[in-house]
C-alpha positions in Angstrom: 13.8 26.2 -20.9 11.3 23.7 -19.7 7.9 23.4 -21.8 5.3 25.3 -21.0 2.9 22.8 -19.3 5.8 22.0 -16.8 6.3 25.6 -15.7 2.8 26.5 -15.5 1.9 23.4 -13.2 5.1 24.0 -11.2 4.1 27.5 -10.6 0.4 26.4 -9.7 1.7 23.9 -7.0 4.1 26.5 -5.8 7.4 25.4 -7.2 9.9 27.3 -9.4 11.0 26.6 -12.7 14.7 26.5 -11.4 14.1 23.9 -8.7 12.7 21.7 -11.4 15.5 22.3 -13.5 18.0 21.7 -10.8 16.3 18.5 -9.9 16.0 17.1 -13.5 19.8 17.6 -13.9 20.3 15.6 -10.7 18.5 12.7 -12.3 20.7 12.8 -15.7 23.8 12.9 -13.2 22.9 9.8 -11.4 21.8 8.2 -14.9 25.2 9.0 -16.0 26.7 7.7 -12.8 24.8 4.4 -13.6 25.1 4.3 -17.3 21.5 4.7 -17.8 19.9 5.7 -21.1 17.0 8.0 -20.1 15.8 7.6 -23.8 14.7 4.2 -22.9 10.8 3.5 -21.7 10.4 4.5 -17.9 8.2 2.5 -15.5 7.6 5.6 -12.9 6.3 4.0 -9.5 4.5 5.9 -7.1 4.1 4.8 -3.1 0.9 5.7 -2.1 1.0 6.6 1.7 3.5 9.6 2.0 4.2 10.9 -1.6 0.5 10.8 -2.2 -1.5 10.8 0.8 -0.8 11.2 4.8 0.8 8.6 6.7 -0.8 8.6 9.9 -4.2 7.7 9.0 -6.6 5.5 6.6 -8.3 8.6 5.3 -6.2 8.5 2.1 -7.1 12.2 1.1 -4.6 13.2 -1.8 -2.1 15.7 -0.7 -2.7 19.3 -2.0 -1.5 19.6 -5.8 -0.3 16.1 -6.1 -3.2 15.1 -8.6 -2.1 18.1 -10.7 1.6 16.9 -11.2 0.8 13.2 -11.5 -2.1 14.0 -14.4 0.4 16.4 -16.1 2.9 13.5 -16.8 2.0 12.5 -20.3 5.0 10.9 -22.1 4.9 8.1 -24.6 7.6 6.4 -22.9 6.8 6.8 -19.3 4.1 4.3 -17.7 2.9 5.4 -14.4 2.3 3.0 -11.6 1.2 2.7 -7.9 3.5 0.6 -5.9 2.3 0.1 -2.5 1.6 -2.3 0.5 -2.3 -1.6 0.5 -4.7 -4.0 -0.8 -5.7 -3.9 -4.4 -9.5 -2.9 -3.7 -8.1 0.3 -1.9 -5.6 1.5 -4.3 -8.0 0.9 -7.3 -10.7 2.9 -5.5 -7.8 5.7 -4.6 -6.5 5.8 -8.1 -10.0 5.9 -9.9 -11.9 8.3 -7.5 -9.1 10.6 -5.7 -6.6 10.7 -8.6 -8.7 10.2 -11.4 -5.7 8.4 -13.3 -7.1 5.1 -14.6 -4.0 4.9 -17.0 -2.1 4.2 -14.0 -0.9 0.7 -13.3 -1.0 -0.9 -9.8 1.4 -3.1 -8.0 -0.1 -3.9 -4.8 0.1 -5.7 -1.4 3.9 -5.6 -1.4 4.2 -7.2 -4.9 2.0 -10.0 -4.3 0.0 -8.8 -7.4 0.0 -6.5 -10.4 -2.7 -4.8 -12.4 -1.9 -3.5 -16.1 -4.6 -2.9 -18.7 -7.4 -4.0 -16.1 -5.9 -7.4 -15.9 -4.8 -9.0 -12.7 -1.7 -11.1 -12.3 -0.8 -13.1 -8.8 3.1 -13.7 -8.0 4.2 -17.0 -6.2 0.4 -17.6 -4.5 1.0 -20.1 -1.9 -2.7 -21.3 -1.6 -5.7 -19.9 0.7 -5.5 -22.5 3.2 -2.0 -21.4 4.5 -3.4 -17.8 4.9 -6.4 -19.2 6.9 -4.2 -20.9 9.2 -2.5 -18.0 10.1 -5.6 -15.7 10.4 -6.8 -18.6 12.9 -4.0 -18.0 15.3 -4.7 -14.3 14.9 -8.7 -14.7 15.6 -7.9 -16.8 18.4 -5.1 -14.5 20.2 -7.5 -11.8 19.8 -10.3 -13.2 21.4 -8.2 -14.2 24.3 -6.7 -10.8 24.8 -10.3 -9.0 23.9 -8.9 -6.8 21.5 -10.3 -5.2 18.3 -9.2 -6.0 15.1 -10.1 -5.1 11.6 -8.7 -6.7 8.0 -7.9 -5.1 5.0 -9.2 -6.6 1.6 -6.3 -8.2 0.2 -7.0 -10.2 -2.8 -3.4 -12.3 -2.7 -2.7 -15.2 -0.4 1.1 -14.3 0.5 -0.1 -10.6 2.1 -2.4 -9.4 4.9 -2.7 -6.4 6.7 -4.3 -6.3 10.4 -5.6 -3.3 12.1 -5.9 -3.1 15.8 -7.7 -0.5 18.3 -7.5 1.7 15.2 -10.9 3.2 14.3 -10.3 6.7 16.0 -8.4 9.7 14.9 -4.9 9.8 15.6 -4.8 6.0 15.4 -5.7 4.3 12.3 -8.6 6.5 11.8 -10.5 3.6 9.9 -14.1 5.6 10.5 -13.0 7.8 7.5 -11.6 5.2 5.1 -13.9 5.3 2.3 -14.8 1.7 2.5 -16.2 2.3 6.2 -17.6 5.4 5.3 -19.5 3.9 2.6 -20.5 0.6 4.5 -20.2 1.2 8.3 -22.0 -1.5 9.5 -23.6 -3.4 12.6 -23.0 -6.7 14.1 -26.3 -8.3 12.8 -25.5 -7.0 9.2 -22.1 -8.8 9.5 -24.0 -12.0 10.8 -26.5 -11.6 8.0 -23.5 -11.5 5.4 -22.3 -15.0 6.5 -23.2 -17.2 3.7 -23.3 -20.6 5.4 -24.5 -19.8 8.9 -24.1 -23.5 10.2 -21.7 -23.3 13.2 -22.6 -19.4 13.8 -25.0 -17.9 16.4 -26.2 -14.5 16.9 -27.4 -13.8 20.4 -27.5 -10.4 22.7 -25.6 -8.5 20.0 -22.6 -10.7 19.5 -21.6 -13.5 16.8 -20.4 -16.5 18.3 -18.9 -19.8 16.3 -16.2 -22.3 17.1 -12.6 -21.6 15.5 -12.8 -24.3 12.9 -11.1 -24.0 9.5 -14.2 -23.8 8.1 -16.0 -21.0 10.1 -12.8 -18.9 10.0 -12.8 -19.2 6.1 -16.5 -17.9 6.1 -15.9 -14.9 8.8 -12.7 -14.0 7.2 -14.5 -13.7 3.7 -17.0 -11.4 5.5 -14.6 -9.3 7.0 -12.0 -8.8 4.0 -14.7 -9.0 1.1 -17.9 -7.6 2.3 -17.3 -5.8 5.4 -13.8 -4.5 4.6 -12.0 -2.7 7.4 -14.8 -2.7 9.8 -13.5 -3.4 13.2 -14.8 -6.3 15.4 -14.1 -6.6 19.3 -13.3 -10.1 20.1 -13.9 -12.3 23.1 -14.0 -16.2 24.3 -16.5 -18.1 26.0 -16.9 -21.8 26.5 -14.2 -22.3 23.6 -16.1 -20.2 21.2 -15.1 -16.8 19.9 -17.2 -14.0 20.4 -17.4 -11.1 17.9 -19.2 -7.7 17.7 -18.7 -4.2 16.2 -17.2 -1.8 18.3 -16.0 1.8 16.8 -14.3 3.0 19.9 -10.7 2.4 20.6 -9.1 0.8 23.7 -6.5 3.8 23.9 -4.3 2.0 26.4 -3.3 -0.5 23.5 -0.1 0.7 22.1 2.0 0.3 19.3 4.5 -1.9 21.5 1.1 -4.0 22.2 0.8 -4.4 18.8 4.3 -5.5 18.0 4.2 -8.1 21.0 0.9 -9.3 19.8 2.4 -10.1 16.4 5.6 -11.7 17.8 3.3 -14.0 19.9 0.8 -14.7 17.3 2.3 -15.4 13.9 3.5 -18.6 12.7 7.3 -18.4 12.0 6.7 -18.4 8.0 5.0 -15.2 8.4 6.7 -12.0 9.2 5.1 -8.6 10.6 6.0 -5.3 9.1 4.9 -2.6 11.6 3.2 0.7 10.8 2.5 3.7 12.8 -0.9 4.0 12.0 -2.1 0.7 14.3 -1.6 -1.7 11.6 0.8 -4.1 10.3 1.6 -6.1 6.9 2.0 -9.9 7.3 4.0 -11.4 4.7 4.8 -15.2 4.0 8.2 -15.8 3.4 9.7 -18.9 2.0 12.4 -17.6 -0.1 10.6 -16.9 -3.2 11.4 -13.6 -4.4 8.7 -10.9 -4.0 8.7 -7.1 -3.6 7.5 -4.2 -5.1 10.6 -3.6 -7.3 10.5 -7.3 -8.4 6.9 -7.1 -9.2 7.2 -3.6 -11.0 10.1 -5.4 -13.5 7.5 -8.0 -14.1 5.0 -5.7 -15.2 7.5 -3.3 -17.0 8.8 -6.6 -19.1 5.0 -7.2 -20.0 4.3 -3.4 -20.9 7.4 -2.6 -22.9 7.7 -6.1 -24.4 11.5 -5.7 -23.1 14.0 -6.1 -20.3 15.6 -2.6 -21.6 13.7 -0.1 -19.7 14.6 2.2 -16.4 12.5 1.9 -12.9 11.9 5.1 -10.9 10.0 5.3 -7.6 9.2 7.7 -5.0 8.6 6.5 -1.6 9.4 7.3 2.7 10.4 4.1 3.9 13.3 1.6 3.0 10.9 -0.7 1.5 10.3 1.7 -1.2 14.1 2.1 -2.2 15.0 0.7 -5.7 18.5 -1.1 -5.8 18.6 -2.4 -9.3 21.0 -1.3 -11.9 18.5 0.3 -14.3 16.7 2.2 -11.3 16.7 5.5 -10.0 15.0 6.5 -6.6 13.3 9.5 -5.2 13.2 9.7 -1.4 10.7 12.0 0.2 12.7 14.7 2.0 13.1 14.0 5.6 11.8 10.6 5.6 12.9 6.9 6.7 13.9 6.5 3.1 15.6 9.8 2.7 17.9 9.3 5.8 18.8 5.6 4.7 19.7 6.7 1.2 22.1 9.4 2.4 23.5 7.1 5.4 24.2 4.4 3.1 25.6 6.3 0.0 22.8 5.3 -2.3 22.5 7.6 -5.2 19.0 9.3 -5.1 17.1 12.5 -5.9 15.1 13.7 -2.9 11.8 15.4 -3.5 8.7 17.0 -2.1 6.1 14.6 -2.9 4.3 12.9 -6.2 3.5 16.4 -7.7 6.9 17.6 -8.0 8.5 14.0 -8.9 6.2 13.8 -11.9 7.4 17.3 -13.2 11.1 16.4 -12.5 10.6 13.2 -14.6 8.8 14.8 -17.5 11.5 17.6 -17.5 14.6 15.2 -17.4 12.7 13.5 -20.5 12.7 16.6 -22.3 16.1 17.5 -21.6 17.5 14.2 -22.9 15.3 14.4 -26.2 16.6 17.8 -26.8 19.9 17.1 -26.0 19.9 20.0 -23.2 
């Protein structure tokens, strides 16, 4: 028998008691196969896009009923954390305003940083100059091609995320991202936000500047920290970059065009991870370990004060899969992660979304504690 709160919320989100029990037994079975003691503390990870929100745009509206399941997971030995490629500021806003779950930790930017108890830690930082060298290449190539770009507001220096021609519905839908809705600005306001305007000019509705390291640093600060995700179309004239606000997408620009742009633009140390919503993550690779899983471990050791714990996660992509010995992974049904687990024999518990995942974990803990 399940506790009443699990039965009640299962019913409210359209799931049967038998489904939750069956899935909880799958968790116990995998724990037995891997020799895991489910009475240990658990860090329960939640990928954001897919398990909690739609994957096809940036509006980040929570899936129906997901919040109830997440908020129902109260256990002294389970700590919840979002594990995501999104920038820290976006995740924090989503967690606090859309889910109302300020007790959740955050592993952000593909593991380049984490937050626990309001404190932020960065993992293997590389220095801001290397980031701006890469971004200078991006600004120059975008100007040469006349394409439109927008940057996520990443706080770390090892990971960035670039949107291209991604404002409209069925593309990136950036106009509905909460940062843009709250701060949908214009070119003059962006120019006015540049702290040191030496080397910047505003004429005929456009900003112009030479692509010096200092100018790249100044404009990038504005577009990542002040006017995050506001798309700017770029051009070039007499060796200077031109830039202006543009909310209309060039719909002839395809995902293949974006892939080609990344290949031609990024220095060899930077890897591109493509997404379907007209953006790609840009990751610095130098042999240092950095992943959502490795950073979740660092956070778990700090929270639990020990290396004796279990990591779980729900996700829809291969990069969400946990492979360590003390892990259990929950792929979303019908996703890349689900297919990969099946094809490669990775023990896993397929689930619908973050709501049933939360209830299943709670039920599994109950079964262990009551010897069911």
